[in-house]
C-alpha positions as CSV (number, residue, x, y, z in Angstrom):
1,M,-3.6,24.8,9.2
2,P,-1.5,25.4,12.3
3,R,2.1,26.6,12.0
4,L,4.2,23.5,12.4
5,Q,7.1,23.2,14.8
6,S,10.8,22.4,14.2
7,D,11.1,20.7,17.6
8,G,8.3,18.1,17.3
9,A,4.7,17.4,16.5
10,V,1.6,19.4,16.5
11,I,-0.9,17.1,18.1
12,H,-4.6,18.0,17.7
13,P,-7.2,17.4,20.4
14,D,-8.6,14.0,21.4
15,C,-5.6,12.0,20.4
16,E,-4.1,9.0,22.3
17,I,-0.3,8.8,22.1
18,T,1.7,6.0,23.6
19,D,5.4,5.5,23.4
20,C,5.9,7.5,20.1
21,E,8.7,9.6,18.7
22,F,8.1,12.6,16.4
23,G,10.5,14.4,14.1
24,A,10.5,18.1,13.1
25,Y,7.4,19.6,11.5
26,T,5.2,16.6,12.1
27,E,1.4,16.6,12.8
28,V,-1.2,14.2,14.2
29,G,-4.8,14.8,13.3
30,R,-7.7,15.1,15.7
31,G,-8.9,11.9,17.3
32,S,-6.0,9.7,16.1
33,R,-4.5,6.9,18.2
34,L,-0.8,6.2,17.9
35,A,1.2,3.5,19.8
36,H,4.8,2.6,19.4
37,V,5.3,4.8,16.3
38,A,8.4,6.6,15.1
39,M,7.4,9.4,12.7
40,G,10.0,11.1,10.6
41,D,10.4,14.8,9.9
42,Y,7.6,16.5,7.9
43,S,5.3,13.5,8.1
44,Y,1.7,13.7,9.2
45,C,-1.5,11.8,9.6
46,D,-4.9,13.3,9.2
47,R,-7.9,12.8,11.6
48,A,-9.0,9.6,13.2
49,C,-6.0,7.5,12.2
50,D,-4.9,4.4,14.1
51,L,-1.2,3.7,13.8
52,A,0.7,1.1,15.7
53,N,4.1,-0.5,15.7
54,A,5.4,1.5,12.8
55,E,8.5,3.2,11.5
56,I,7.4,6.1,9.2
57,G,9.9,7.9,7.1
58,R,10.1,11.6,6.2
59,F,7.4,13.4,4.2
60,A,4.8,10.7,4.6
61,N,1.3,11.8,3.8
62,I,-1.3,9.7,5.7
63,A,-4.9,10.6,5.0
64,S,-7.9,10.3,7.4
65,Y,-9.1,7.0,8.9
66,V,-6.0,5.1,7.9
67,R,-5.0,2.1,9.9
68,V,-1.4,0.9,10.1
69,G,-0.2,-2.2,11.9
70,A,-3.7,-3.4,12.8
71,T,-3.4,-6.0,15.6
72,D,-4.3,-9.6,15.0
73,H,-6.2,-12.2,17.0
74,P,-4.9,-15.7,17.6
75,L,-6.3,-17.9,14.8
76,D,-4.9,-21.2,16.1
77,R,-6.3,-21.2,19.6
78,A,-9.6,-22.3,21.1
79,S,-10.8,-18.7,21.1
80,L,-10.1,-15.5,19.2
81,H,-11.1,-13.2,22.1
82,H,-8.7,-10.9,23.9
83,F,-9.6,-12.1,27.4
84,Q,-6.6,-14.5,26.8
85,Y,-4.1,-11.7,26.7
86,R,-5.9,-8.8,28.3
87,S,-6.6,-11.1,31.2
88,A,-6.0,-8.6,34.0
89,S,-9.1,-6.6,32.8
90,Y,-11.2,-9.7,33.6
91,W,-9.8,-11.2,36.7
92,E,-8.0,-9.7,39.6
93,D,-5.6,-12.6,40.0
94,A,-4.7,-12.9,36.3
95,E,-1.9,-11.1,34.5
96,D,-1.8,-9.9,30.9
97,D,0.1,-12.0,28.4
98,V,3.3,-10.0,28.0
99,L,4.7,-12.4,25.4
100,W,1.6,-11.8,23.1
101,F,2.1,-8.1,23.3
102,D,5.8,-8.3,22.7
103,T,5.2,-10.5,19.6
104,R,2.7,-7.9,18.3
105,R,5.1,-5.0,18.8
106,A,7.9,-6.9,16.9
107,R,5.8,-7.1,13.7
108,V,6.8,-3.6,12.6
109,V,5.4,-1.8,9.6
110,R,8.0,0.3,7.7
111,I,6.8,3.2,5.5
112,G,9.3,4.9,3.3
113,H,9.9,8.6,2.6
114,D,7.6,10.7,0.4
115,T,4.7,8.2,0.5
116,W,1.0,8.7,0.3
117,I,-1.5,6.5,2.1
118,G,-5.1,7.3,0.9
119,H,-8.3,7.7,3.0
120,N,-9.5,4.6,4.9
121,A,-6.6,2.4,3.7
122,Q,-5.0,-0.3,5.9
123,V,-1.5,-1.5,6.0
124,K,-1.0,-4.9,7.8
125,P,1.8,-5.7,10.2
126,E,5.3,-6.5,8.8
127,V,4.6,-4.8,5.5
128,T,7.2,-2.5,4.0
129,V,6.0,0.4,1.8
130,G,8.8,1.7,-0.4
131,H,9.9,5.3,-0.9
132,G,7.6,7.3,-3.1
133,A,4.8,4.7,-3.1
134,V,1.1,5.5,-3.2
135,I,-1.6,3.4,-1.5
136,A,-5.1,4.2,-2.9
137,A,-8.1,5.0,-0.8
138,G,-9.7,2.0,0.8
139,A,-6.8,-0.4,-0.1
140,V,-5.8,-3.2,2.2
141,V,-2.1,-3.8,1.9
142,T,-1.0,-7.3,2.9
143,R,2.3,-7.5,1.0
144,D,5.3,-5.2,0.5
145,V,4.9,-2.3,-1.9
146,G,7.9,-1.4,-4.1
147,P,9.3,2.1,-4.4
148,Y,7.3,4.5,-6.5
149,M,4.6,2.0,-7.1
150,I,0.8,2.8,-6.9
151,V,-1.3,0.0,-5.4
152,A,-5.1,-0.3,-5.0
153,G,-7.7,-2.9,-4.0
154,M,-8.4,-5.6,-1.4
155,P,-5.9,-7.0,-1.2
156,A,-3.9,-4.3,-2.8
157,K,-2.2,-5.0,-6.1
158,P,0.0,-2.8,-8.3
159,L,-1.8,-0.4,-10.7
160,R,1.2,1.3,-12.2
161,A,4.5,2.9,-11.4
162,R,4.4,6.5,-10.2
163,L,7.7,7.2,-11.9
164,A,9.5,5.2,-14.6
165,P,12.1,2.9,-13.0
166,D,15.1,4.9,-14.1
167,L,13.6,8.1,-12.7
168,A,12.6,6.3,-9.5
169,E,16.2,5.1,-9.0
170,R,17.6,8.6,-9.7
171,M,15.1,10.1,-7.2
172,M,16.1,7.7,-4.5
173,A,19.8,8.4,-5.2
174,L,19.1,12.1,-5.0
175,A,17.3,11.6,-1.6
176,W,16.0,15.1,-1.5
177,W,14.1,14.1,1.7
178,D,17.5,14.3,3.5
179,W,18.0,18.0,2.6
180,D,18.0,20.5,5.4
181,H,15.1,22.9,6.0
182,A,16.9,25.8,4.3
183,R,17.7,23.9,1.1
184,L,14.1,22.7,0.9
185,R,13.0,26.4,1.1
186,D,15.5,27.4,-1.6
187,S,14.2,24.7,-3.9
188,L,10.5,25.3,-3.1
189,A,9.8,26.9,-6.5
190,D,11.3,23.9,-8.3
191,F,9.2,21.4,-6.3
192,R,6.1,23.4,-7.3
193,T,6.8,23.9,-11.0
194,L,9.2,21.2,-12.3
195,T,8.4,17.7,-13.5
196,A,10.2,15.0,-11.7
197,E,12.6,14.6,-14.6
198,A,13.3,18.3,-14.8
199,F,13.8,18.4,-11.1
200,L,16.4,15.6,-11.3
201,E,18.2,17.3,-14.2
202,K,18.4,20.6,-12.3
203,H,19.4,19.1,-8.9
204,G,21.9,16.5,-10.1
205,G,19.9,13.3,-9.7
């Protein structure tokens, strides 16, 4: 694993990056495609991810082959095909449909802090994934996911809470993901060894 950087992202080879913002200690895996994404500090995506129109919090863990904000095709028109909006690729005298692309970009996915999106999962546009949530491998998320909830399936449904509701509320109130880099280092042993409840007791959550 490469040494990560305090001033932005480590971007591995063969990536396509369009209009993105990266926080400190972020990483983009080989062969990934990101467009119109804001990725918070310490977050990463593994190889071959496809992320679009997304606001990603801090400490998000995005496994390989994940797709976020997958674009839709027009279901209510005569055709599904993108010649309708990528028209300039087909005719010299036609322009692309700017309104269509603006509408797509407005359908933002919001992924909370300290989340985990498993291998080959998909999160549809306009979905919010709460802090601390887990999306199982292969899941297709079409609805909002509550904080600290684990979801799985197609379409994804709740399996169980990752933390009991009272602990989840205390963890969100503690908001350790807002700690500075030095405080995270000072607390590293506690992150490694303490249960969530014990961590909260020690750190005042």
